[in-house]
C-alpha positions in Angstrom: 49.8 -48.3 -78.5 47.5 -45.5 -77.0 44.9 -48.3 -77.2 46.9 -50.8 -75.5 47.9 -48.3 -72.6 44.4 -47.6 -72.0 43.0 -51.0 -71.7 46.4 -51.9 -70.1 47.6 -49.0 -67.9 50.7 -51.0 -66.7 52.1 -50.6 -70.1 52.1 -47.1 -70.1 53.4 -46.5 -66.8 56.3 -49.2 -66.7 58.0 -47.1 -69.7 59.2 -44.6 -67.2 59.6 -46.9 -64.1 62.8 -46.7 -62.2 64.9 -47.7 -59.2 63.5 -45.2 -57.0 60.2 -46.5 -57.5 61.2 -50.1 -57.0 62.4 -49.3 -53.3 59.0 -47.7 -52.4 57.2 -50.5 -54.2 59.3 -53.1 -52.4 58.6 -51.8 -48.8 54.9 -51.1 -49.5 54.4 -55.0 -51.2 56.4 -56.4 -48.1 54.1 -54.4 -45.6 50.8 -54.9 -47.4 51.6 -58.8 -48.2 52.5 -59.6 -44.5 49.3 -57.2 -43.5 47.1 -59.3 -45.4 47.8 -62.7 -44.3 45.9 -62.3 -41.1 43.4 -60.5 -42.8 42.8 -62.2 -45.4 42.2 -65.3 -43.2 39.9 -63.2 -40.9 37.9 -62.0 -43.6 37.3 -65.2 -44.8 35.9 -66.0 -41.6 33.7 -63.6 -42.2 32.3 -64.8 -45.4 31.9 -68.5 -44.0 34.6 -69.7 -45.8 37.6 -71.8 -44.6 40.7 -69.3 -43.7 42.7 -70.1 -46.9 40.4 -68.9 -49.0 41.1 -65.9 -47.5 44.6 -66.1 -49.0 43.5 -67.4 -52.3 41.6 -64.2 -52.6 44.6 -62.3 -51.7 46.7 -64.0 -54.3 45.7 -63.3 -58.3 43.2 -60.3 -58.1 46.5 -58.3 -56.5 48.4 -59.2 -59.5 45.5 -58.7 -62.3 44.7 -55.4 -60.8 48.4 -54.2 -60.9 48.1 -54.6 -64.9 44.8 -53.3 -65.6 43.8 -50.9 -62.6 44.4 -47.1 -62.9 45.2 -46.3 -59.2 48.9 -47.1 -58.4 48.1 -47.4 -54.6 45.0 -49.1 -54.7 45.5 -52.7 -52.5 43.0 -54.6 -53.7 42.1 -58.1 -51.9 39.5 -59.5 -49.3 37.4 -56.6 -47.0 35.2 -57.1 -44.5 31.9 -55.4 -45.5 32.0 -57.3 -48.8 32.6 -60.5 -46.8 29.9 -60.0 -44.6 27.7 -59.3 -47.8 29.1 -62.9 -49.3 28.1 -64.6 -46.2 24.7 -63.0 -46.1 23.6 -63.5 -49.6 24.8 -67.0 -49.6 22.7 -67.9 -46.6 19.6 -66.2 -47.6 19.5 -68.1 -50.9 20.5 -71.6 -49.8 20.1 -73.3 -46.2 23.6 -74.9 -46.4 26.7 -75.2 -43.6 29.1 -72.5 -43.9 32.5 -73.9 -45.3 30.8 -76.8 -47.0 31.6 -77.6 -50.8 28.3 -75.9 -51.8 28.8 -72.8 -49.6 32.5 -72.6 -51.0 31.0 -72.8 -54.7 28.5 -70.2 -54.2 30.9 -67.9 -52.9 33.3 -68.6 -56.3 30.4 -68.3 -58.1 29.1 -64.9 -56.9 32.8 -64.0 -57.5 32.7 -64.6 -61.1 29.0 -62.7 -61.3 30.3 -59.4 -59.8 33.0 -59.6 -62.0 30.8 -60.2 -65.2 28.8 -57.3 -63.9 31.7 -54.8 -63.4 33.1 -55.6 -66.5 30.1 -55.0 -68.1 29.1 -51.8 -66.5 32.6 -50.2 -67.5 32.7 -51.6 -71.0 29.2 -49.7 -71.6 30.4 -46.8 -69.5 28.0 -47.4 -66.7 30.4 -45.8 -63.6 27.8 -43.1 -62.7 25.6 -45.7 -61.3 27.3 -45.6 -58.2 26.1 -42.0 -57.7 22.8 -43.6 -56.9 24.8 -44.5 -53.5 24.5 -41.2 -52.0 27.1 -40.3 -48.8 24.5 -40.7 -46.2 23.5 -44.0 -47.3 26.8 -45.4 -47.5 27.9 -44.1 -44.2 24.6 -45.6 -42.8 25.0 -49.0 -44.2 28.8 -48.7 -43.4 28.2 -48.2 -40.1 25.6 -50.9 -39.6 27.6 -53.5 -41.5 30.5 -52.9 -38.8 28.3 -53.4 -35.9 26.7 -56.6 -37.6 30.1 -57.9 -38.2 31.4 -57.1 -34.7 28.4 -59.1 -33.2 28.8 -62.1 -35.3 32.4 -62.1 -34.0 31.5 -62.3 -30.2 30.7 -65.6 -30.3 34.1 -66.7 -31.1 35.4 -64.2 -28.4 32.9 -65.6 -25.9 33.5 -69.1 -27.4 30.1 -69.9 -27.5 27.7 -71.5 -30.5 25.1 -69.2 -32.1 23.8 -68.9 -35.7 25.0 -66.8 -37.9 22.6 -63.4 -38.2 22.4 -60.1 -40.1 19.9 -58.7 -37.8 21.3 -57.3 -34.5 18.8 -57.6 -32.5 18.6 -61.4 -33.0 22.5 -61.6 -32.6 22.3 -59.9 -29.3 19.3 -62.2 -28.1 21.3 -65.2 -29.2 24.3 -63.8 -27.4 22.5 -63.5 -23.8 21.1 -66.9 -24.1 24.4 -68.4 -24.1 26.4 -65.5 -22.6 26.8 -68.1 -19.2 28.4 -71.0 -21.6 31.2 -68.5 -22.2 34.8 -69.7 -22.2 36.6 -67.5 -19.5 40.4 -68.1 -21.1 39.0 -67.3 -24.6 37.2 -64.0 -23.3 40.5 -62.4 -21.5 42.6 -63.9 -24.6 40.6 -62.1 -26.6 40.4 -58.8 -24.7 43.9 -58.9 -24.3 44.5 -59.4 -28.2 42.3 -56.3 -29.0 44.2 -54.0 -26.6 47.6 -55.1 -27.8 46.3 -54.3 -31.7 44.7 -50.9 -30.6 48.4 -50.0 -28.6 50.4 -51.0 -31.7 48.3 -49.1 -33.9 48.9 -46.1 -32.0 52.2 -46.3 -31.2 53.0 -46.9 -34.9 50.6 -47.2 -37.8 53.1 -48.9 -40.1 53.8 -51.9 -37.8 51.9 -54.9 -38.8 49.8 -55.0 -36.0 47.7 -57.9 -36.9 50.8 -60.2 -37.9 52.7 -59.0 -34.5 49.3 -60.5 -32.7 49.3 -63.6 -34.6 52.8 -64.3 -33.9 52.9 -63.8 -30.5 49.6 -65.9 -30.2 51.2 -68.9 -32.1 54.0 -68.8 -29.9 51.9 -68.5 -26.5 49.7 -71.5 -27.5 52.5 -73.6 -28.7 54.8 -73.0 -25.6 52.1 -73.0 -23.2 50.1 -75.4 -24.3 47.1 -73.3 -24.0 44.9 -75.4 -26.6 44.8 -78.1 -23.8 43.0 -75.3 -21.4 40.4 -75.5 -24.0 41.5 -72.4 -26.9 40.1 -73.5 -30.2 42.5 -73.1 -32.8 42.5 -72.6 -36.7 44.4 -76.1 -37.1 45.3 -77.6 -40.6 45.5 -75.3 -43.3 46.1 -76.8 -46.7 49.5 -75.7 -48.4 49.9 -75.2 -52.1 48.1 -73.2 -54.8 44.4 -72.7 -55.0 42.3 -75.0 -57.3 42.3 -73.5 -60.8 38.8 -73.9 -62.7 35.8 -72.2 -64.2 33.1 -71.7 -61.5 29.9 -74.1 -62.0 27.6 -72.0 -63.9 24.6 -73.5 -62.9 21.8 -71.4 -64.4 19.6 -72.1 -61.0 22.2 -70.8 -58.5 23.2 -67.5 -61.3 19.3 -66.8 -60.9 19.5 -67.0 -56.8 22.7 -64.9 -56.6 22.4 -62.6 -59.4 20.5 -59.8 -57.1 23.3 -59.9 -54.3 25.8 -59.9 -57.3 24.4 -56.8 -59.1 24.2 -55.1 -55.3 27.6 -56.3 -54.2 29.2 -55.3 -57.7 28.3 -51.5 -57.2 29.5 -51.6 -53.6 32.7 -53.0 -54.0 32.9 -50.3 -56.9 32.2 -47.7 -54.7 34.6 -48.5 -52.2 37.3 -48.9 -54.8 36.9 -45.8 -56.4 36.4 -43.8 -53.3 39.9 -44.9 -51.7 41.2 -44.7 -55.3 40.4 -41.1 -55.8 41.4 -40.6 -52.5 44.7 -41.9 -53.2 44.9 -39.7 -56.6 44.6 -36.4 -54.5 47.9 -36.8 -53.2 49.5 -38.1 -56.2 49.7 -36.0 -59.6 51.4 -38.4 -61.4 48.4 -40.3 -62.6 44.4 -40.1 -63.1 41.9 -42.5 -61.9 39.5 -43.3 -64.6 36.4 -44.6 -63.2 35.1 -46.9 -66.0 38.6 -48.4 -66.5 38.5 -49.3 -62.4 35.3 -50.9 -63.3 36.8 -53.1 -66.0 39.8 -54.0 -63.8 37.8 -54.8 -60.9 35.5 -56.7 -63.1 38.3 -58.8 -64.5 40.2 -58.8 -61.1 37.2 -60.9 -59.9 36.5 -63.1 -62.8 40.3 -64.2 -62.7 39.9 -64.3 -59.1 37.2 -66.6 -59.4 39.1 -69.1 -61.4 41.7 -69.6 -58.5 39.1 -70.1 -56.1 38.8 -66.4 -54.9 35.3 -64.7 -53.5 34.6 -61.6 -54.2 37.5 -58.9 -53.5 37.6 -54.9 -54.2 40.1 -52.1 -52.8 40.5 -51.9 -49.3 40.5 -48.6 -47.2 43.1 -49.4 -44.6 45.4 -51.7 -46.9 45.5 -48.7 -49.7 46.3 -46.1 -46.9 49.0 -48.5 -45.4 50.0 -49.2 -49.4 50.4 -45.5 -49.8 52.2 -44.5 -46.4 54.7 -47.3 -47.2 56.0 -45.6 -50.4 54.0 -47.4 -53.2 54.4 -45.9 -56.5 53.2 -48.2 -59.0 51.4 -51.7 -59.3 54.5 -53.4 -58.8 53.9 -53.4 -54.7 50.7 -55.3 -55.5 52.6 -58.1 -57.4 54.9 -58.3 -54.9 52.6 -58.4 -51.8 51.1 -61.3 -53.8 54.4 -63.0 -54.3 54.5 -62.9 -50.1 51.0 -64.8 -50.4 52.2 -67.2 -53.0 55.7 -68.0 -50.6 52.9 -68.5 -47.5 50.3 -71.1 -49.3 53.6 -72.7 -50.4 55.8 -72.8 -47.6 54.3 -71.4 -44.5 50.7 -72.4 -43.8 51.9 -75.0 -41.1 52.9 -72.1 -38.7 49.4 -71.2 -38.4 48.4 -74.6 -37.1 48.5 -73.0 -33.4 46.7 -69.8 -34.2 43.7 -69.4 -31.7 40.7 -68.6 -33.7 39.7 -65.7 -31.2 42.6 -63.7 -32.8 41.6 -63.3 -36.1 38.2 -62.0 -34.1 40.1 -59.6 -32.3 41.6 -58.1 -35.7 38.1 -58.3 -37.3 37.1 -56.2 -34.4 39.7 -53.7 -34.7 39.6 -53.6 -38.2 35.6 -52.8 -38.4 35.8 -50.0 -35.6 37.5 -47.8 -38.2 34.4 -48.3 -40.4 31.8 -47.0 -37.8 31.6 -43.2 -38.3 30.1 -41.1 -35.8 31.3 -37.7 -37.1 29.0 -37.6 -40.4 25.3 -38.3 -38.7 26.2 -35.1 -36.3 27.1 -33.0 -39.2 24.0 -34.3 -41.2 22.0 -33.6 -38.3 23.0 -30.1 -37.7 23.3 -29.2 -41.7 20.3 -31.2 -43.7 17.7 -33.1 -42.1 16.7 -34.9 -45.1 20.3 -36.4 -45.4 20.0 -37.5 -41.9 17.1 -39.2 -42.6 18.4 -41.3 -45.5 21.5 -42.0 -43.2 19.2 -43.3 -40.2 16.9 -45.1 -42.1 19.9 -46.9 -44.2 21.4 -47.8 -40.9 18.3 -48.9 -39.2 17.0 -50.9 -41.9 20.5 -52.6 -42.3 20.7 -53.6 -38.5 17.3 -54.8 -38.0 16.0 -56.3 -41.4 19.3 -57.3 -43.3 22.3 -56.4 -45.1 20.9 -56.8 -48.4 17.5 -55.2 -47.8 19.5 -52.4 -46.1 21.5 -51.5 -48.9 18.6 -51.9 -51.6 16.0 -49.3 -48.9 19.0 -46.8 -48.8 19.6 -47.2 -52.9 15.6 -46.6 -53.2 15.7 -43.9 -50.9 18.4 -42.2 -52.4 16.4 -42.1 -55.7 13.5 -40.9 -54.0 15.2 -38.0 -52.4 17.0 -37.2 -55.9 13.5 -37.1 -57.9 12.3 -34.8 -54.6 15.2 -32.3 -55.4 14.7 -32.5 -59.1 10.5 -31.9 -59.2 10.9 -29.6 -56.2 14.1 -27.4 -57.0 15.1 -24.0 -55.4 13.0 -21.1 -56.4 13.1 -17.6 -54.7 11.4 -14.2 -54.5 14.3 -11.7 -55.4 14.7 -7.9 -54.3 17.3 -5.6 -54.7 20.6 -4.6 -52.7 20.4 -1.0 -53.6 23.8 -0.2 -52.6 25.5 -3.2 -54.7 22.9 -3.3 -57.5 22.3 -7.0 -57.3 19.3 -9.0 -56.7 19.1 -11.4 -53.5 16.6 -13.8 -52.1 14.2 -11.7 -50.1 14.2 -14.4 -47.0 17.8 -14.3 -46.8 18.7 -10.4 -47.2 16.0 -8.1 -45.2 17.3 -4.9 -46.9 16.3 -6.3 -50.4 13.9 -4.2 -51.9 10.7 -5.1 -53.6 9.2 -2.8 -56.5 5.5 -1.5 -56.6 3.6 -3.9 -59.0 6.6 -6.1 -59.8 7.7 -9.6 -58.5 11.0 -10.7 -59.6 11.8 -14.7 -59.0 14.8 -16.9 -59.6 14.3 -20.9 -60.7 17.5 -22.8 -60.0 17.0 -26.1 -61.9 16.5 -27.4 -65.3 13.0 -26.8 -66.2 11.2 -30.0 -67.9 8.0 -31.9 -67.4 8.9 -33.1 -64.0 9.1 -29.8 -62.0 6.9 -27.2 -64.4 3.8 -27.7 -62.4 6.0 -26.6 -59.4 7.3 -24.0 -61.4 3.5 -23.0 -62.5 2.1 -23.0 -58.8 4.8 -21.2 -57.0 4.4 -18.3 -59.4 1.0 -18.1 -58.7 1.7 -18.5 -54.9 4.2 -15.6 -55.0 1.6 -13.3 -56.7 -1.3 -14.6 -54.3 0.6 -14.0 -51.3 1.5 -10.4 -52.2 -0.8 -7.6 -50.7 0.1 -5.3 -53.5 -1.2 -5.2 -56.9 0.9 -7.1 -59.5 1.5 -6.4 -63.2 4.6 -7.7 -64.0 6.6 -10.8 -63.5 10.1 -10.8 -64.0 11.8 -14.6 -64.2 15.4 -14.6 -63.7 16.1 -17.3 -65.8 20.2 -17.4 -65.2 19.7 -20.7 -62.9 17.8 -22.8 -65.8 20.3 -24.6 -67.9 17.9 -26.1 -70.3 14.1 -26.4 -71.4 12.0 -29.5 -72.5 9.2 -29.5 -74.9 6.7 -29.7 -71.9 8.1 -26.8 -70.1 7.5 -24.5 -73.3 4.3 -25.4 -74.0 3.8 -24.5 -70.1 5.5 -21.1 -70.7 3.1 -20.5 -73.7 0.1 -21.5 -71.7 1.2 -19.0 -68.9 1.8 -16.2 -71.1 -2.0 -16.3 -72.5 -3.3 -16.9 -68.9 -1.6 -13.9 -67.3 -2.1 -11.7 -70.2 -5.7 -12.3 -69.4 -5.2 -11.0 -66.1 -3.2 -7.9 -66.9 -0.1 -9.5 -65.8 3.0 -9.4 -68.5 5.6 -12.1 -67.9 9.4 -10.8 -68.5 12.3 -13.2 -68.9 15.9 -12.0 -67.6 19.7 -13.8 -68.1 18.4 -16.6 -70.6 21.2 -19.0 -71.1 22.0 -20.3 -74.6 20.3 -23.6 -74.5 17.3 -22.1 -73.4 17.6 -19.1 -76.1 17.8 -21.8 -78.8 14.8 -23.6 -77.6 13.0 -20.2 -77.4 13.8 -19.4 -80.8 12.8 -22.8 -82.1 9.7 -22.4 -80.5 8.7 -19.2 -81.6 8.3 -17.9 -78.0 10.1 -15.0 -78.6 7.5 -14.2 -81.4 4.4 -14.8 -79.0 5.8 -13.0 -75.9 7.7 -10.2 -78.0 11.1 -9.5 -78.1 10.5 -6.6 -75.6 10.4 -9.4 -72.8 13.5 -10.5 -72.7 16.6 -9.1 -71.6 20.2 -10.3 -70.5 19.9 -9.1 -66.9 17.7 -8.1 -64.2 18.4 -4.5 -64.1 17.9 -3.8 -67.7 14.5 -5.5 -67.2 13.4 -3.7 -64.6 14.5 -0.2 -66.1 12.4 -1.2 -69.3 9.2 -2.0 -67.2 10.1 1.4 -65.2 10.7 3.6 -68.4 8.2 2.5 -70.8 5.0 1.1 -68.7 5.2 3.8 -66.0 5.5 6.5 -68.7 2.5 5.0 -70.1 0.0 5.0 -67.3 1.1 8.6 -66.4 
């Protein structure tokens, strides 16, 4: 039974389900379902798909995640950034028109591949892969994606014809060339719509601002005949359930989409787990399990693709609304899916008179929340290397492309990680006499250094990738001293482990320093390092008197024994 609870979390929490939970789930489910209708259609437009595919992507994924997800507030469905990634990836590998049968087929196949990869990552417990997406990279990529999404929507706001692009300078150039052809009524309608949405959101965040805007717009167009004045409409949206079929697993298409699927599987997981963890902190009744989330999202995308969905994940704004509206379990997601189902069966005709510019207004307001100006300011003030990661990812995504931007960001994250591992923190220590502790002499002016003794601390695992740095820094500390050095004390309290290559280096430096009349001592060795030293006979080579539990003991031994001998 425990195994069943583990792989299908719904079977666990459903046992304690009660009426008070249902009240919150009902309100949250209706709120998110209503919110998803215009959002889903808008995000389908970002992906280059007909509006109804946004509703398909919001149908089965909500139900599947309710059974398999470990977060009880995460609202799964189409999201802006991933929708842009879908459109960009397909446009990059296949020169076909948006909304064509082949384009739709590739979008559905991409969802299937993303799902398979996420499921595989979850089964073999590779949730840690998302750690290679450092926060500065995520912020830079998200901000750039928001600008590109917004710029691509300006063609609907101005009612001009420009090709889709994922390069900001290309978009702005194309827009500038066509700006004189703008449709004034569409521009005014779009700007007023954005202003109304912003006002409604500030007035009451719980209001379904997008749906209110959609309802008002449809009424205005219908009664004032604004379509006759040149306002473009969504038109006919097919009613009924989506086609149910296995995606066409053409091997040539699979090879084309696999790199994008790999990147999107990690990005989508990163978005979902970030939101799920944020929700978890507010609720103590459940624990989010990262690898199970991968399995849940993977299955969600696989099943979704069978029901004609493009890739989905947990949405930031919808999950926040779901939480605020009182969601207590996955039942809220099932209720939201029911709202989408009813819409597909009975209410698609209502959207015939919806202006296309309204969906653009919804998108522009939604992606404005993705732009983060606070984090780069913090990074600039606190860590220039991380700011560089942010800036490079931002610029690469804006000017080279969405896929290339995230790849560059990940590679940069890995390079910075390698740098931090190979060049860890190492400090020259002195004693704060009044407190009897040892601190970095660069940070504490009153840190006292002893005649003939250097005390250093290494704050990392000591292994083949950083042992030369360790050895070189020891030599640098010695050479920079104006006084004669006879003793080096290594504070090893920050060394968690040591590998065979570093053990060999420890042997060599003992021989090298002894020839120059310098004794090396170790203080504060941790258990795993002590075990390695014992197994490799380092204690025998150095002598037991060269190892102590603290710096104080080490210094006392040197002063009491070597100074007496010299006297």
